[in-house]
LOVO-33561 format. One record per residue: x, y, z of N, C-alpha, C in turn; residue number from 0. Coordinates in steps of 0.05 Angstrom, whole numbers, plus 5000, padded with zeros to 4 digits. Last residue first. Example, Ala and Ser with C-alpha at 12.3 -4.5 7.8 and 13.67 -1.06 7.14 Angstrom:
residues 2
{{5257 4955 5142} {5273 4979 5143} {5258 5001 5157} 1},
{{5264 4886 5156} {5246 4910 5156} {5264 4934 5156} 0},
end
This chain:
residues 303
{{6954 8338 6556} {6945 8365 6561} {6918 8365 6574} 302},
{{6995 8287 6584} {6971 8295 6568} {6963 8323 6576} 301},
{{7066 8287 6580} {7041 8291 6596} {7018 8298 6577} 300},
{{7109 8241 6560} {7094 8264 6549} {7068 8267 6564} 299},
{{7165 8224 6592} {7136 8219 6592} {7121 8244 6583} 298},
{{7216 8243 6590} {7209 8218 6575} {7179 8215 6572} 297},
{{7216 8292 6618} {7229 8289 6592} {7216 8266 6577} 296},
{{7189 8291 6667} {7184 8313 6648} {7193 8306 6620} 295},
{{7207 8243 6689} {7178 8248 6688} {7172 8270 6668} 294},
{{7262 8251 6688} {7250 8232 6670} {7220 8237 6667} 293},
{{7269 8287 6729} {7276 8295 6702} {7261 8277 6682} 292},
{{7253 8255 6772} {7239 8280 6767} {7244 8289 6738} 291},
{{7289 8213 6769} {7260 8208 6769} {7245 8233 6760} 290},
{{7339 8236 6775} {7332 8225 6749} {7302 8221 6747} 289},
{{7338 8246 6829} {7338 8269 6811} {7329 8260 6783} 288},
{{7338 8193 6847} {7316 8211 6854} {7314 8235 6835} 287},
{{7352 8150 6792} {7360 8163 6817} {7338 8182 6823} 286},
{{7349 8122 6742} {7334 8115 6766} {7348 8125 6791} 285},
{{7356 8131 6687} {7361 8153 6706} {7347 8148 6732} 284},
{{7352 8094 6649} {7327 8102 6661} {7331 8124 6682} 283},
{{7406 8093 6635} {7385 8096 6615} {7360 8106 6627} 282},
{{7437 8091 6684} {7444 8109 6662} {7420 8114 6643} 281},
{{7413 8057 6721} {7425 8081 6730} {7427 8101 6706} 280},
{{7391 8015 6692} {7375 8029 6711} {7386 8056 6717} 279},
{{7437 7998 6663} {7414 8009 6649} {7396 8026 6668} 278},
{{7467 7977 6706} {7477 8000 6690} {7454 8014 6675} 277},
{{7433 7936 6722} {7439 7957 6741} {7450 7982 6726} 276},
{{7434 7903 6677} {7409 7916 6684} {7414 7939 6704} 275},
{{7487 7886 6678} {7479 7902 6656} {7453 7917 6663} 274},
{{7485 7856 6726} {7504 7877 6723} {7496 7897 6701} 273},
{{7447 7816 6718} {7442 7837 6739} {7460 7861 6735} 272},
{{7420 7786 6670} {7446 7798 6674} {7443 7822 6692} 271},
{{7376 7733 6687} {7380 7761 6683} {7409 7769 6687} 270},
{{7377 7673 6647} {7377 7686 6673} {7386 7715 6670} 269},
{{7378 7625 6609} {7357 7645 6613} {7358 7655 6642} 268},
{{7443 7618 6578} {7423 7611 6599} {7403 7633 6604} 267},
{{7446 7617 6507} {7454 7631 6531} {7434 7623 6553} 266},
{{7470 7589 6445} {7451 7589 6467} {7462 7602 6492} 265},
{{7498 7629 6392} {7497 7606 6410} {7478 7611 6433} 264},
{{7473 7650 6330} {7481 7657 6357} {7478 7633 6375} 263},
{{7501 7638 6263} {7480 7636 6283} {7491 7644 6311} 262},
{{7521 7708 6260} {7500 7688 6262} {7511 7661 6253} 261},
{{7548 7764 6290} {7554 7739 6276} {7531 7719 6281} 260},
{{7519 7828 6278} {7525 7807 6297} {7531 7782 6280} 259},
{{7538 7895 6257} {7525 7869 6253} {7535 7849 6274} 258},
{{7528 7954 6297} {7543 7938 6279} {7530 7911 6277} 257},
{{7518 8022 6318} {7508 7995 6313} {7528 7980 6295} 256},
{{7543 8060 6374} {7542 8055 6345} {7533 8026 6340} 255},
{{7498 8075 6428} {7523 8062 6418} {7521 8058 6388} 254},
{{7476 8125 6473} {7472 8110 6448} {7499 8099 6438} 253},
{{7482 8155 6518} {7489 8127 6521} {7484 8112 6495} 252},
{{7466 8208 6513} {7494 8203 6511} {7501 8173 6511} 251},
{{7408 8218 6470} {7420 8211 6496} {7449 8203 6492} 250},
{{7390 8273 6432} {7403 8247 6431} {7416 8240 6458} 249},
{{7327 8302 6448} {7355 8304 6443} {7368 8277 6446} 248},
{{7274 8284 6450} {7281 8308 6434} {7311 8311 6429} 247},
{{7229 8236 6454} {7258 8239 6456} {7267 8262 6438} 246},
{{7174 8231 6447} {7184 8231 6474} {7214 8239 6476} 245},
{{7166 8244 6391} {7144 8245 6411} {7155 8248 6439} 244},
{{7202 8285 6345} {7200 8262 6363} {7178 8266 6384} 243},
{{7210 8329 6315} {7186 8313 6309} {7182 8290 6328} 242},
{{7257 8352 6332} {7232 8366 6339} {7208 8349 6334} 241},
{{7298 8296 6353} {7294 8322 6340} {7265 8331 6345} 240},
{{7311 8229 6335} {7315 8251 6354} {7311 8277 6339} 239},
{{7306 8180 6307} {7283 8196 6314} {7287 8218 6334} 238},
{{7340 8143 6291} {7343 8168 6277} {7321 8188 6286} 237},
{{7378 8094 6321} {7353 8109 6324} {7357 8137 6311} 236},
{{7402 8032 6299} {7407 8061 6301} {7380 8075 6303} 235},
{{7416 7968 6325} {7396 7987 6317} {7407 8016 6319} 234},
{{7446 7930 6349} {7439 7924 6321} {7421 7946 6309} 233},
{{7498 7925 6394} {7476 7942 6386} {7470 7939 6356} 232},
{{7508 7863 6426} {7518 7882 6405} {7494 7900 6398} 231},
{{7478 7833 6458} {7500 7848 6471} {7514 7867 6452} 230},
{{7407 7833 6453} {7432 7831 6439} {7454 7846 6455} 229},
{{7366 7802 6499} {7376 7828 6489} {7404 7824 6477} 228},
{{7307 7773 6517} {7333 7767 6506} {7343 7792 6491} 227},
{{7273 7790 6576} {7277 7796 6547} {7305 7789 6539} 226},
{{7232 7751 6621} {7257 7765 6614} {7258 7770 6583} 225},
{{7183 7751 6673} {7192 7743 6647} {7215 7761 6638} 224},
{{7154 7757 6721} {7182 7751 6722} {7193 7740 6696} 223},
{{7103 7776 6717} {7107 7747 6714} {7136 7738 6715} 222},
{{7110 7829 6725} {7089 7816 6742} {7093 7785 6740} 221},
{{7146 7842 6684} {7155 7843 6712} {7136 7826 6730} 220},
{{7113 7837 6639} {7136 7820 6642} {7145 7819 6671} 219},
{{7076 7878 6650} {7067 7850 6648} {7090 7830 6650} 218},
{{7111 7923 6649} {7097 7915 6673} {7088 7886 6672} 217},
{{7126 7927 6595} {7146 7922 6616} {7133 7911 6641} 216},
{{7075 7939 6577} {7087 7914 6568} {7110 7906 6588} 215},
{{7067 7989 6599} {7048 7968 6606} {7060 7940 6599} 214},
{{7106 8017 6573} {7109 8013 6602} {7090 7991 6612} 213},
{{7086 8021 6521} {7108 8003 6526} {7112 7997 6556} 212},
{{7047 8058 6511} {7038 8030 6512} {7060 8011 6523} 211},
{{7024 8124 6531} {7044 8105 6520} {7033 8077 6523} 210},
{{7012 8180 6556} {7001 8166 6533} {7022 8148 6521} 209},
{{7000 8188 6624} {7020 8185 6603} {7008 8169 6580} 208},
{{6963 8187 6662} {6976 8213 6658} {6995 8212 6634} 207},
{{6932 8148 6685} {6927 8155 6657} {6940 8182 6650} 206},
{{6944 8129 6733} {6928 8154 6733} {6922 8164 6705} 205},
{{6976 8088 6718} {6950 8081 6730} {6931 8106 6730} 204},
{{7021 8115 6702} {7006 8100 6682} {6977 8094 6693} 203},
{{7039 8134 6751} {7031 8153 6729} {7014 8140 6709} 202},
{{7050 8085 6775} {7029 8102 6786} {7020 8123 6766} 201},
{{7092 8067 6743} {7067 8052 6743} {7044 8068 6755} 200},
{{7131 8106 6756} {7121 8103 6729} {7094 8089 6728} 199},
{{7138 8096 6811} {7128 8123 6802} {7117 8121 6774} 198},
{{7157 8044 6809} {7132 8050 6824} {7120 8076 6814} 197},
{{7205 8053 6782} {7183 8038 6769} {7157 8042 6783} 196},
{{7232 8086 6820} {7228 8094 6793} {7205 8080 6780} 195},
{{7234 8056 6867} {7220 8081 6867} {7213 8090 6838} 194},
{{7266 8012 6849} {7239 8008 6860} {7222 8033 6858} 193},
{{7313 8038 6835} {7298 8024 6814} {7269 8019 6823} 192},
{{7328 8058 6885} {7322 8076 6863} {7305 8063 6842} 191},
{{7335 8010 6915} {7315 8030 6924} {7307 8049 6901} 190},
{{7338 7948 6885} {7351 7974 6886} {7330 7995 6894} 189},
{{7327 7896 6872} {7329 7904 6901} {7344 7930 6904} 188},
{{7316 7892 6819} {7344 7887 6827} {7348 7895 6856} 187},
{{7264 7894 6809} {7279 7919 6803} {7307 7917 6815} 186},
{{7243 7847 6826} {7248 7849 6797} {7262 7876 6790} 185},
{{7240 7855 6882} {7257 7835 6871} {7263 7840 6841} 184},
{{7203 7898 6886} {7229 7900 6898} {7249 7880 6886} 183},
{{7159 7873 6863} {7171 7897 6850} {7199 7901 6860} 182},
{{7148 7833 6901} {7156 7826 6874} {7170 7849 6860} 181},
{{7135 7865 6946} {7158 7847 6948} {7168 7839 6920} 180},
{{7090 7891 6928} {7113 7907 6935} {7138 7889 6935} 179},
{{7060 7854 6873} {7063 7861 6902} {7089 7878 6905} 178},
{{7020 7865 6822} {7049 7863 6827} {7054 7873 6856} 177},
{{6966 7868 6823} {6978 7848 6805} {7008 7846 6808} 176},
{{6951 7908 6854} {6940 7882 6861} {6954 7860 6845} 175},
{{6975 7951 6829} {6985 7943 6856} {6974 7916 6865} 174},
{{6945 7960 6782} {6972 7947 6781} {6982 7938 6808} 173},
{{6895 7976 6767} {6897 7956 6788} {6925 7945 6791} 172},
{{6902 8012 6725} {6892 8022 6750} {6895 8002 6773} 171},
{{6921 8006 6674} {6938 7996 6696} {6928 8005 6723} 170},
{{6903 7989 6609} {6893 7999 6635} {6909 7988 6658} 169},
{{6925 7960 6567} {6932 7989 6570} {6925 7999 6598} 168},
{{6956 7898 6572} {6932 7913 6576} {6940 7943 6580} 167},
{{6984 7838 6546} {6985 7867 6547} {6958 7879 6552} 166},
{{6985 7785 6535} {6985 7793 6563} {6980 7823 6567} 165},
{{6991 7779 6481} {6964 7775 6492} {6962 7782 6521} 164},
{{7046 7782 6472} {7030 7806 6468} {7002 7803 6480} 163},
{{7060 7728 6483} {7069 7750 6501} {7052 7774 6498} 162},
{{7035 7698 6443} {7031 7690 6471} {7039 7712 6490} 161},
{{7054 7722 6396} {7026 7727 6404} {7022 7721 6433} 160},
{{7121 7744 6409} {7102 7724 6401} {7074 7733 6409} 159},
{{7170 7792 6384} {7157 7776 6405} {7137 7757 6392} 158},
{{7223 7839 6377} {7206 7818 6366} {7193 7804 6389} 157},
{{7250 7904 6358} {7245 7882 6377} {7227 7861 6363} 156},
{{7269 7965 6357} {7276 7942 6342} {7274 7917 6360} 155},
{{7266 7990 6414} {7277 8001 6389} {7286 7976 6373} 154},
{{7248 7973 6463} {7231 7969 6441} {7240 7985 6416} 153},
{{7275 7932 6512} {7279 7957 6497} {7265 7954 6471} 152},
{{7245 7902 6568} {7248 7901 6539} {7253 7928 6527} 151},
{{7278 7887 6628} {7264 7908 6613} {7267 7905 6583} 150},
{{7308 7848 6651} {7281 7851 6661} {7265 7870 6643} 149},
{{7347 7810 6603} {7342 7834 6618} {7313 7834 6628} 148},
{{7401 7767 6583} {7372 7771 6590} {7369 7795 6608} 147},
{{7442 7772 6524} {7438 7768 6553} {7408 7770 6558} 146},
{{7483 7748 6468} {7461 7763 6480} {7459 7757 6510} 145},
{{7533 7726 6456} {7519 7743 6436} {7496 7759 6447} 144},
{{7586 7732 6504} {7561 7720 6496} {7547 7738 6475} 143},
{{7626 7765 6520} {7632 7747 6498} {7607 7733 6488} 142},
{{7607 7793 6564} {7607 7806 6538} {7614 7788 6514} 141},
{{7576 7778 6616} {7590 7760 6597} {7590 7773 6569} 140},
{{7558 7824 6643} {7570 7802 6658} {7587 7784 6639} 139},
{{7574 7890 6620} {7559 7865 6616} {7573 7843 6631} 138},
{{7606 7932 6624} {7585 7931 6644} {7566 7907 6639} 137},
{{7641 7929 6581} {7653 7926 6608} {7632 7926 6631} 136},
{{7607 7938 6537} {7616 7910 6543} {7627 7908 6572} 135},
{{7553 7984 6553} {7580 7978 6543} {7590 7951 6552} 134},
{{7486 7980 6534} {7505 7975 6556} {7533 7969 6544} 133},
{{7447 7986 6497} {7460 8011 6506} {7485 8005 6523} 132},
{{7420 7953 6442} {7437 7951 6466} {7450 7977 6472} 131},
{{7367 7922 6409} {7378 7948 6417} {7395 7944 6442} 130},
{{7338 7879 6396} {7363 7883 6382} {7378 7908 6389} 129},
{{7303 7835 6439} {7310 7863 6431} {7337 7864 6418} 128},
{{7246 7796 6449} {7274 7796 6439} {7280 7825 6431} 127},
{{7204 7774 6505} {7209 7788 6479} {7239 7785 6473} 126},
{{7196 7739 6548} {7175 7758 6540} {7179 7768 6512} 125},
{{7208 7676 6572} {7218 7697 6554} {7195 7713 6543} 124},
{{7186 7635 6600} {7203 7654 6615} {7211 7678 6598} 123},
{{7160 7602 6565} {7143 7622 6579} {7160 7642 6596} 122},
{{7178 7581 6506} {7191 7584 6532} {7177 7608 6547} 121},
{{7166 7572 6454} {7148 7560 6475} {7159 7563 6503} 120},
{{7205 7603 6427} {7177 7604 6419} {7158 7594 6441} 119},
{{7259 7607 6431} {7243 7612 6456} {7213 7613 6451} 118},
{{7279 7595 6380} {7291 7582 6404} {7272 7584 6429} 117},
{{7251 7627 6343} {7250 7598 6342} {7257 7586 6370} 116},
{{7267 7677 6361} {7239 7671 6360} {7234 7641 6359} 115},
{{7322 7672 6352} {7312 7671 6380} {7282 7668 6381} 114},
{{7323 7673 6296} {7335 7650 6311} {7323 7648 6339} 113},
{{7298 7722 6285} {7285 7697 6276} {7296 7673 6292} 112},
{{7334 7760 6307} {7307 7757 6318} {7295 7730 6310} 111},
{{7379 7749 6274} {7381 7747 6303} {7353 7743 6315} 110},
{{7359 7762 6224} {7367 7734 6229} {7368 7729 6259} 109},
{{7351 7817 6232} {7328 7800 6225} {7334 7771 6231} 108},
{{7402 7838 6244} {7380 7840 6264} {7358 7821 6258} 107},
{{7436 7839 6201} {7435 7814 6217} {7414 7815 6239} 106},
{{7430 7891 6180} {7418 7868 6166} {7416 7843 6183} 105},
{{7409 7938 6231} {7430 7925 6215} {7418 7900 6202} 104},
{{7352 7982 6227} {7365 7958 6236} {7389 7950 6219} 103},
{{7332 8043 6250} {7345 8031 6226} {7361 8006 6235} 102},
{{7273 8075 6272} {7295 8057 6277} {7305 8045 6251} 101},
{{7227 8105 6265} {7252 8119 6270} {7276 8101 6276} 100},
{{7181 8075 6259} {7192 8088 6235} {7219 8102 6240} 99},
{{7190 8012 6293} {7177 8038 6290} {7193 8053 6269} 98},
{{7184 7944 6281} {7201 7967 6277} {7184 7992 6276} 97},
{{7181 7877 6302} {7168 7903 6302} {7189 7926 6300} 96},
{{7168 7811 6280} {7188 7831 6286} {7175 7859 6283} 95},
{{7130 7754 6307} {7140 7773 6287} {7159 7794 6298} 94},
{{7079 7703 6311} {7104 7716 6320} {7113 7736 6299} 93},
{{7031 7689 6290} {7038 7676 6315} {7063 7690 6328} 92},
{{6986 7737 6261} {7012 7724 6262} {7018 7712 6290} 91},
{{6937 7762 6266} {6943 7747 6241} {6968 7730 6243} 90},
{{6938 7787 6314} {6913 7773 6307} {6918 7755 6283} 89},
{{6985 7814 6313} {6985 7788 6326} {6958 7773 6323} 88},
{{6968 7860 6284} {6990 7844 6274} {6988 7815 6286} 87},
{{6929 7881 6319} {6923 7875 6291} {6943 7854 6280} 86},
{{6961 7892 6363} {6940 7872 6366} {6930 7863 6338} 85},
{{6996 7931 6343} {7007 7905 6351} {6985 7884 6353} 84},
{{6958 7972 6332} {6976 7962 6311} {6986 7934 6318} 83},
{{6937 7983 6382} {6919 7973 6361} {6936 7960 6338} 82},
{{6984 8001 6408} {6971 7977 6417} {6952 7965 6396} 81},
{{6993 8048 6379} {7012 8027 6377} {7000 8000 6386} 80},
{{6944 8076 6395} {6952 8072 6367} {6971 8049 6364} 79},
{{6942 8080 6451} {6921 8065 6437} {6930 8057 6408} 78},
{{6992 8109 6459} {6983 8085 6474} {6964 8068 6458} 77},
{{6996 8151 6420} {7017 8132 6424} {7007 8106 6437} 76},
{{6936 8163 6381} {6957 8170 6399} {6976 8146 6404} 75},
{{6896 8160 6344} {6893 8144 6368} {6914 8151 6389} 74},
{{6865 8202 6300} {6889 8198 6315} {6883 8183 6341} 73},
{{6827 8168 6248} {6830 8189 6269} {6855 8182 6285} 72},
{{6837 8128 6213} {6826 8153 6202} {6827 8175 6222} 71},
{{6895 8086 6204} {6874 8097 6222} {6863 8124 6210} 70},
{{6909 8036 6163} {6911 8065 6164} {6888 8075 6181} 69},
{{6943 7981 6156} {6922 7990 6175} {6926 8020 6177} 68},
{{6960 7935 6103} {6960 7962 6116} {6937 7965 6135} 67},
{{7008 7889 6078} {6981 7894 6090} {6982 7920 6105} 66},
{{7042 7861 6025} {7040 7885 6043} {7012 7888 6052} 65},
{{7087 7813 6007} {7059 7817 6013} {7057 7840 6033} 64},
{{7137 7827 5958} {7129 7824 5986} {7099 7827 5988} 63},
{{7186 7838 5918} {7164 7819 5919} {7157 7813 5948} 62},
{{7196 7910 5923} {7205 7882 5919} {7181 7863 5922} 61},
{{7181 7960 5937} {7179 7953 5908} {7190 7926 5902} 60},
{{7155 8003 5976} {7162 7975 5979} {7159 7962 5952} 59},
{{7133 8051 5963} {7162 8048 5958} {7172 8020 5963} 58},
{{7082 8053 5982} {7086 8043 5955} {7115 8040 5947} 57},
{{7088 8081 6029} {7085 8051 6031} {7090 8038 6003} 56},
{{7083 8134 6015} {7110 8123 6018} {7110 8092 6019} 55},
{{7028 8144 6019} {7041 8141 5993} {7068 8127 5994} 54},
{{7023 8148 6075} {7008 8127 6060} {7020 8122 6033} 53},
{{7056 8192 6083} {7064 8166 6094} {7050 8143 6080} 52},
{{7023 8232 6061} {7049 8225 6048} {7059 8198 6058} 51},
{{6983 8232 6100} {6977 8225 6072} {7002 8217 6057} 50},
{{7013 8251 6143} {7002 8224 6145} {6995 8214 6116} 49},
{{7023 8303 6124} {7046 8285 6129} {7036 8256 6130} 48},
{{6972 8326 6119} {6989 8324 6096} {7011 8303 6100} 47},
{{6954 8322 6172} {6938 8312 6150} {6955 8307 6126} 46},
{{6993 8349 6202} {6990 8321 6205} {6976 8309 6180} 45},
{{6980 8401 6184} {7007 8390 6180} {7007 8360 6181} 44},
{{6929 8407 6204} {6933 8406 6175} {6960 8395 6168} 43},
{{6891 8384 6253} {6920 8390 6248} {6926 8385 6218} 42},
{{6840 8368 6268} {6844 8396 6260} {6873 8404 6254} 41},
{{6865 8316 6307} {6841 8331 6299} {6848 8360 6292} 40},
{{6921 8283 6278} {6907 8295 6301} {6886 8314 6292} 39},
{{6914 8229 6230} {6922 8256 6238} {6907 8266 6263} 38},
{{6925 8159 6251} {6911 8181 6237} {6921 8208 6246} 37},
{{6982 8114 6243} {6961 8128 6259} {6949 8151 6243} 36},
{{6993 8057 6206} {6998 8086 6207} {6975 8100 6222} 35},
{{7025 7997 6197} {7004 8011 6213} {7011 8040 6215} 34},
{{7038 7946 6154} {7044 7974 6159} {7021 7987 6173} 33},
{{7070 7884 6148} {7046 7898 6158} {7054 7927 6163} 32},
{{7099 7843 6101} {7102 7868 6116} {7075 7880 6123} 31},
{{7137 7791 6081} {7110 7797 6090} {7112 7821 6109} 30},
{{7189 7789 6065} {7169 7780 6046} {7140 7785 6055} 29},
{{7245 7835 6066} {7225 7818 6080} {7201 7812 6062} 28},
{{7298 7852 6041} {7273 7845 6027} {7255 7826 6042} 27},
{{7347 7871 6056} {7340 7844 6065} {7314 7834 6052} 26},
{{7350 7920 6031} {7374 7904 6032} {7368 7875 6040} 25},
{{7303 7945 6039} {7308 7936 6011} {7332 7918 6011} 24},
{{7305 7967 6088} {7292 7940 6086} {7298 7928 6058} 23},
{{7325 8017 6077} {7342 7998 6091} {7331 7970 6088} 22},
{{7280 8039 6052} {7305 8038 6038} {7323 8017 6050} 21},
{{7245 8040 6095} {7239 8022 6073} {7264 8018 6055} 20},
{{7271 8080 6126} {7269 8052 6136} {7264 8033 6113} 19},
{{7264 8124 6093} {7292 8115 6100} {7291 8086 6109} 18},
{{7208 8128 6095} {7222 8123 6070} {7250 8112 6074} 17},
{{7200 8140 6148} {7189 8115 6138} {7203 8108 6112} 16},
{{7225 8190 6150} {7235 8168 6167} {7226 8141 6155} 15},
{{7193 8220 6117} {7221 8216 6109} {7234 8194 6125} 14},
{{7142 8220 6142} {7146 8204 6117} {7175 8200 6110} 13},
{{7117 8221 6198} {7145 8227 6190} {7152 8211 6165} 12},
{{7071 8209 6227} {7072 8233 6210} {7100 8241 6201} 11},
{{7071 8146 6234} {7051 8166 6240} {7054 8189 6220} 10},
{{7082 8074 6239} {7089 8101 6231} {7066 8120 6238} 9},
{{7110 8011 6244} {7092 8029 6257} {7100 8058 6251} 8},
{{7112 7949 6212} {7123 7976 6213} {7102 7994 6225} 7},
{{7125 7882 6226} {7105 7904 6229} {7120 7930 6230} 6},
{{7137 7823 6189} {7148 7848 6200} {7125 7868 6203} 5},
{{7148 7752 6193} {7132 7776 6186} {7141 7800 6202} 4},
{{7214 7726 6179} {7191 7729 6197} {7174 7753 6188} 3},
{{7242 7688 6129} {7234 7715 6136} {7210 7714 6155} 2},
{{7298 7649 6117} {7271 7650 6129} {7265 7678 6137} 1},
{{7330 7650 6053} {7330 7657 6081} {7302 7659 6092} 0},
end
């Protein structure tokens, strides 16, 4: 079986990393990059947990090339994950990315590889996601193996160097790069969606939120690029609880994961407006009340 290179991103949760490596033993990827952020300054708990994460990497006991990037100081979510992805794509043309709190189904890897092949040179496609929240009855064509979305879900995803190279952490000039008209169009011409993303991008521009993924969403929106998203959920997220950075309680929209039949047939590259509208409402809580709650819940404010 063809194995695409894999990037694992971890920090201070050795038990999660160990569980993920256990899961990978079923598919035995042959080239694995592991990026682990450094401990927060003066945090002894971090120091021990990060050290244990370094040791856990040795649990990769099958025949694989393992490359590591261990940060000595804490870069945080934004800079840390960005550094990991930039390191990965400096060496690889394309690949699959898993953070330590996601557990993929076995077919997730084949799904990603097929679509990485299919859309390698298609500039309309930003990324591939194996994570699906949308129930079949809210998908336009649930019989299709995947659909296209404006927003990449980054619980188990894949992309190419060509897409990652667009990413910039600094969003101070976002209004010059995405007009009001464009934002209105790419948010499904929904007042709530428009307000939600405008508020998010303004927070990012003010450097109020330590994250990297909203910038990636932004680059896709600015160029009207889409993410191929599995209609079957291929990912379980185990990262809920006190150790989670952004997500402390399990959201009600999580769906059980199951395998997908491979190979997957071709689907036209156009957005599934119906599924995106459901995601906007339910996942992003893009209502006025949701905006306020989301700002507190999902976005970890810097102290």
